N, C-alpha and C positions, 0 to 999 in steps of 0.2 A: 503494499499499500504506500509506504513512505517513498519507495523508488519511483512508483508511478506519478505520485504527487510532484517530486522534484523534476521529474522528467517533463510534465505538462507546464511547470512553471517556467522551465528554460525554453519551453517551445512558444510561450508568450512573446519573447523578446523579438524573434525575426517576424512573427505575425504582426506585432505591433508596428515594427519599422515599415513593413510592406504596407500596412494599412494607412499609415501616415503619409508614405509617399505616394499613394494612389490619391488620397485626399488632397494633398498639396498641388498635385498636378491638375486635378479637377478645379480646385480653388483658383488657381492660376489662370486658367482658360475662361473663366466666367467673364462675360464682357462687362465693360464698365471700369472706369478709373477710380480707385478708392480716394485719391486726392481730390478729385473733382466733386466726388459725392460728399466728402468732408467740409468742402467749402461751398456747398449749396450750388454748384455748377457756375459760380460766379468767375468773371474774368480776372485773373490774378497776375501778378508780376512773374514772369518766366522765372527769374532768379529765387524769388520766393517758393515758386513751385517745385523746382529742383531741390531746394533746401529741405522741403517736407518730404519729397521722395527719398532724400538720402538720410534723414533721420529716421524713416521708416524702413530702411533697407530695400526699398522698392527700386533703386537704381542698379542693384546688383543682380547678376544672373540667377535664374530660378534655382539652380542646384545650389549656389552659395546661400541664398535664402533658406532653403530646406535644411542645410547643415547647421545654420545658425538657430533655426528653430528646433532642431533635435537637441542642440546644445542647451538651449533655455528649457527645453522639456525635461531633460535629465535632471535640472535643478529645480523642477516644479514650477517654473515660470512660463505662463502661456501668453505673456506679453500684455499689451494694453490696447483696449477698444479703440479703434479709430474715431468712432462716432461719439462714445460717451466720455473717453478720456479716463476710463476707470480700469484698473487692472482685471483681466478676464477672470482671474481666479475669485475676484469678489463678486463678479456677475454670476458666476457659476455657483458660488455659494448661496446667492440669493435665489437662483431659480431651481437649483436641484432639489431641495428640500420639497418645494411645492409639487414639482413633477413626480418625485419619488413617492410622496403621500397619495397622489392621484393614482399613481401606477399601483400601489400596493391595495388600495380600496378596490380598483378595477380587477387586480389579480384574485382578490378575495372572492368577488362576485363570479368571476370566471371560473374558479375551482369549485365553488360551492354549487353554483347551479348547473355547471357543467358535468361534473361528476354525477351529481344526484340524478339528473336528467338522463345521462348515458347509461347508468345501472338500471333505472326503472325501464328504460327502453329496452334493454337487453333481456332483463329478467321477465318483463312481460311483452315478450316478442309477440308481434302481430296484432297486440291489442290496441284499443284506442289511444292509450297513452304513447305506445310506440309510434303510432301514425303521427300523433300531434308533436312529438319531439322531433320526428323526421322532417315533417312539414315546415316547423318552425326553424330549424337549423338550415333548411334549404332557403328558406327566405332571408334569414339573417345574412348568410354569407354573400348575397347578392345586393344587399342593400349598401350604397355609397355612405361613408361615415358622416359626411357633411350633410347629407339629406337626413339621415337619422337624427343627428343632433338638432338640427333646425326643426324637425317634426316634434321631438321631445320639448323643445323650448316653447313651441307654439301651444302644445296640449297642456302641458303641466305647469308653465311659467305664465303664458299670456291668457289663456282660457280659464284655467282652474285656479290660477294663483296659488298653487300648492307649493312651488319650489322657486328658488332664484333662477332667473333666466341666464345670468352671467356673472363673472366675477368670482373672486375669492372670499369677499366679504369680510366676515369675522373669523373665518376658518372653521364655522360650525359644521356639523354632519349634513345639513341639508344642502350646502354649497357644493358637496361632493356628489351628491346622487346623479344629477343629469349628466356631468361631464364623465364621471366614472361608468355610468351605464353605458353611455355612447362609446367610450373606449373599449369596453370589455365585450361589447355585442357580438362582434364577429368572432373573437377569440373564444367566447363561451360556446358558440355554435360548433367550432372545430373540437373543442374539449369533449362536448357531448357526443360528437360523432367518433372521435377516437376512443373514448370510453366504452361507447357501445360495441364497436367492432372487436376491441380487444376482450370485453367481457364475453361476447358470443364465442371467440375463439378459445378462450381459457375454459370456458364451461364445457367444451367437447373434448378436453384433455383427459387422458387415461386416469390421473390422480384425482380428478373430480368424480368420476364414476366410482373409483374405488372408495372415495369418501362417503358417497352415497350407499355404496353396498356394506359399509361398516355400521350403518344406521344412524348417521349424522343428521341432525336437522338441516333442512335446505337454508334456513337463514344462516346457521353456522357455516355451511359449505360456501355459501356466496360471499359472506363478509370476513371470514376468517382464512379462507383458502384461495379462492378465485380473485376476489377484490385486490389482495396484495400483489399478485403477480401481473394482474391487468393494469395496475396503477403505474409501471414503470415507464411506458411511453408517454403516458399523461403527465407525470411528474417531470420528464424530459421536456415536453412542449410548454408546460406552464412555467417552469424554470427559466427556459430561453425566452418565452414570452414576457417576462418581466423586464428585461433588457430592452426588448423590441417596443414594448408599451411605453417606457420612458423615452425612447429616441423617436417613436413614429406618433407621437401624440401632437405633432405640429398642427394638424387640423384640428383636432379636438380642443387644443388650447386656444387656437385662433377664434374658432366658433364661440367659446365660452369666455374668451378674454381672461383665461387662466395664466398667471404670471410664473410660468415654468420654463424650462430650459428650451422646450420644443418651441416656443413662442419667440424665444431670444434668437435661436438659431434661424428661424424664418425671417425675423427683422434684419439679422446680420446678412443674409443672403441678399435680401432687396437692396441693402445699403453698402454691400461689398466690404463688410467689416470682418476682413479675413481673419484676424486673431480669435474673434468670437466664434466663428464658425469651425476653425481648426481646434480650439480649445473643446468646444462643446461636443463636437464629433469624436474627438481623440477620447476624451473621458468616457464616452458611450461606448467605444470599442473596448477600452479597458474593463468597464464594467461589465459588458458582455462576455469577454473571455473570462472573468473571474466567475460570473455565474455559471458558465459552461463548466468550469473546473469543478466547482461545487456539485454540480448535478452528476458528473461522472463519478465523484467519490461517493456520492449518495447511492449509487448503484449497489455497492457491496451490502449495504444495509437493508436494501429492498429485496435483493436476490442473494442469499448466501452461496449459490453456485458461482458468482462472479468474484473472482479473486484477482484484484490488481496488484502490481508489484512483482508478479512472478517473471520468469524469464520469458522472453518473446511477448510479453503483454504490452 
């Protein structure tokens, strides 16, 4: 186990370098001049223009800019925002807690509703509940996130006045309901589908039939034997989805005016604020890799047959 963990930690380094290199190239080719956007596209003295470019290292070749970025990144320095004049680290500290809290609420909704729906659908195969779950998940995976968010705002915020339409407000539970539900909707449908298919597959295994033959109750067989093994791919999906929800909440955070990192990255792309883009996405990559590592480690606890750290593993 320890050998496997060490191996995976060392694998993070080249992956991170490759990801930052690709990101840096993408940011470099985005149309627009950061200096012009900083000054509001106003006509400015050419000497002053070149001075600003020099201060921001934009006058250097892209590969030099990249190595300077890696050097600062190794020290935990993500640079300073072109538009706000604030250290990117401070912007991330302000945005990430809000995005993380929203993602955790969404992942809780996704896990609870998705797993329960999938188990019910599998256990009561071909029943009305199974048909309802199948139909609901089929609809959810086809609904655009922005459309779903606006519909929920209109129904529960404008018409019924039950929930806040947008904004973080005082950070109370009601402010999370609509954005978290919107963010979790599609993932919940996928979790339910995965859970259903895995439960059906596990229920057909020989050891399940053996458990029935020994006289165990159906509820005990389902929840003590079948569910544990069926959860492995579901846990994988949910764990990876936490990083995805934090990084892909740009649309949701924009619709609900949620002050998270997704919205900050969205504004940074519009304004060509390269340090914020690079800092935000790089931290998302690191977070995603760490979550992936934790999920792989958790396999050994969910399935005793898995033994990491052996030769050849």
